[in-house]
C-alpha positions in Angstrom: 6.1 28.8 10.4 3.6 31.3 11.8 5.0 31.0 15.3 8.4 30.5 16.9 8.8 26.7 17.3 12.2 27.2 18.9 10.6 29.1 21.8 8.5 26.1 22.6 11.6 24.1 23.1 13.3 27.0 24.9 15.9 27.4 22.2 17.0 29.8 19.5 17.4 29.2 15.8 21.2 29.0 16.3 20.8 25.8 18.3 22.6 22.8 17.0 20.8 19.6 16.0 22.2 17.9 19.1 20.8 20.6 21.3 17.4 20.4 19.6 17.2 16.6 20.0 18.3 16.7 23.6 15.8 19.4 24.6 13.0 17.6 22.7 13.6 14.3 24.4 13.9 16.0 27.8 10.6 17.9 27.5 8.9 14.9 26.0 9.8 12.7 28.9 8.7 15.4 31.4 5.3 16.1 29.7 4.6 12.4 29.2 5.0 11.9 33.0 3.1 15.0 34.0 0.1 14.4 31.8 -1.1 11.7 34.2 -1.5 14.3 36.9 -5.0 15.0 38.2 -6.9 18.0 37.0 -5.6 21.0 35.2 -1.9 20.0 35.6 -2.5 16.9 33.6 -4.4 18.7 30.9 -1.7 21.4 30.6 1.0 18.8 30.3 -0.9 17.0 27.6 -1.4 20.3 25.7 2.3 21.1 26.0 3.2 17.6 24.8 1.2 18.2 21.7 2.7 21.6 21.1 6.2 20.1 21.6 5.6 17.4 18.9 4.3 19.9 16.4 7.2 22.4 17.1 9.8 19.6 16.7 8.3 18.4 13.5 8.2 21.9 12.1 11.8 22.6 13.1 13.0 19.4 11.5 11.0 19.9 8.3 12.4 23.5 8.0 15.9 22.4 8.6 15.6 19.6 6.1 14.3 21.8 3.4 17.0 24.4 4.1 19.7 21.7 3.9 18.4 20.4 0.6 18.2 23.8 -0.9 21.7 24.8 0.2 23.1 21.4 -0.9 22.7 22.2 -4.6 26.3 22.3 -5.6 26.1 23.6 -9.2 26.4 20.2 -10.9 26.0 21.2 -14.6 24.2 18.0 -15.4 21.4 18.8 -12.9 21.6 22.6 -12.6 18.6 23.2 -14.8 16.5 20.8 -12.8 17.8 22.3 -9.5 16.8 25.8 -10.7 13.3 24.6 -11.5 12.9 23.1 -8.1 14.1 26.4 -6.5 11.5 28.3 -8.6 8.8 25.9 -7.5 8.2 24.4 -10.9 8.0 20.9 -9.7 6.2 19.4 -12.7 8.7 20.7 -15.1 11.6 19.6 -12.9 10.0 16.1 -12.8 9.7 15.9 -16.5 13.3 16.8 -17.1 14.4 14.3 -14.4 12.4 11.6 -16.0 14.1 12.3 -19.4 17.5 11.4 -18.0 18.7 8.0 -19.0 21.4 7.6 -16.3 20.0 7.4 -12.9 23.0 7.8 -10.5 23.0 8.7 -6.9 22.4 12.4 -7.5 19.4 11.5 -9.6 17.8 9.7 -6.7 18.8 12.5 -4.4 17.1 15.1 -6.5 14.0 12.8 -6.9 13.9 12.6 -3.1 13.7 16.5 -3.0 10.8 16.5 -5.5 8.9 13.9 -3.5 9.6 15.8 -0.3 8.2 19.0 -1.9 5.0 17.1 -2.6 4.8 15.8 1.0 5.5 12.2 -0.3 7.7 11.5 2.7 8.0 7.8 2.4 8.9 7.9 -1.2 11.4 10.7 -0.5 13.0 8.5 2.2 13.3 5.6 -0.1 15.0 7.7 -2.8 17.5 9.0 -0.2 18.2 5.4 0.9 19.0 4.5 -2.7 21.3 7.5 -3.0 23.1 6.4 0.2 23.4 2.9 -1.1 25.0 4.0 -4.3 27.3 6.5 -2.5 27.6 5.5 1.1 30.3 8.1 1.9 28.3 11.1 0.7 27.7 13.2 3.8 25.1 15.3 2.0 22.9 12.3 1.3 23.4 10.8 4.8 22.5 14.1 6.6 19.4 14.5 4.5 18.3 10.9 5.2 19.0 11.3 8.9 16.9 14.5 9.2 13.9 12.9 7.2 14.1 9.7 9.3 13.8 11.8 12.5 10.8 13.6 11.1 9.0 10.3 10.3 10.1 8.8 13.7 8.6 11.7 15.6 5.1 10.3 14.9 3.7 13.8 14.2 2.8 13.1 10.6 -0.6 11.6 10.2 -1.1 8.5 7.9 -3.1 10.7 5.5 -0.1 12.9 5.0 2.1 9.9 4.2 -0.1 8.8 1.3 0.5 10.1 -2.2 -2.2 11.8 -4.3 -0.9 10.0 -7.4 1.4 7.1 -8.1 5.1 8.1 -8.0 7.0 7.5 -11.2 8.9 4.3 -12.0 12.5 4.9 -11.1 13.7 2.5 -13.8 17.0 0.7 -13.7 19.7 2.2 -11.4 23.4 2.4 -12.2 25.0 -0.7 -11.0 21.8 -2.2 -9.7 20.0 -5.4 -10.8 16.3 -6.0 -11.3 15.7 -7.5 -7.9 15.6 -4.2 -5.9 12.5 -2.3 -5.1 12.6 1.2 -6.4 9.8 2.9 -4.4 7.4 3.2 -7.3 5.6 0.0 -8.1 6.0 -1.0 -4.5 4.2 2.0 -3.1 1.6 -0.1 -1.2 4.4 -1.9 0.7 6.1 1.4 1.5 2.9 2.8 3.0 2.5 -0.3 5.2 6.1 -0.8 6.2 7.9 2.5 5.6 10.3 0.6 3.4 10.1 -2.0 0.7 11.6 -5.0 2.4 8.6 -7.3 2.1 8.8 -8.1 -1.6 10.8 -7.9 -4.8 10.1 -5.9 -7.9 10.8 -8.1 -10.9 11.6 -6.1 -14.0 9.0 -3.4 -14.4 6.3 -5.4 -12.7 4.5 -5.0 -9.4 5.2 -6.5 -6.0 
């Protein structure tokens, strides 16, 4: 970030997530009320509201990325892919991930990081949801999903940013999953419209 987003919220980088959320909600309610004031007061409140939304989005995005990077736990099966992501070699990391036959919860988690790095936020969220479904007690997955959900719920990401520049890869069959579950690949159109793939079923490798 080229500015201190925490200062806009009146906080420091050591603030907890709970403090950030509470301060954001407090200021948002205040500015939303004050923006209807007449004259410069209303204009100033509207400007501050916009600055607040951008600052909160940037803080959440920064913390989400830091959490994902620090959550690499040295799993030998994925260590080479994790290193490629850390080095910014996303295409190579994706190729190696695609080559894996077993697609367990960690596979979907790492796929979510790759999508996130490309700003494919909805696809990233879907992959995190799949990881959480497969390992519902994994705190790492749940925390990442919670942070990304808050970013999307803040309404600070434009529709254009939610669209992918190319079609996400087919996830293929998941461990322990049947063919009736959407994977976030062939159902991309539904994801973009509904933020989740609950409107149709993917049959085999076909479309919605």
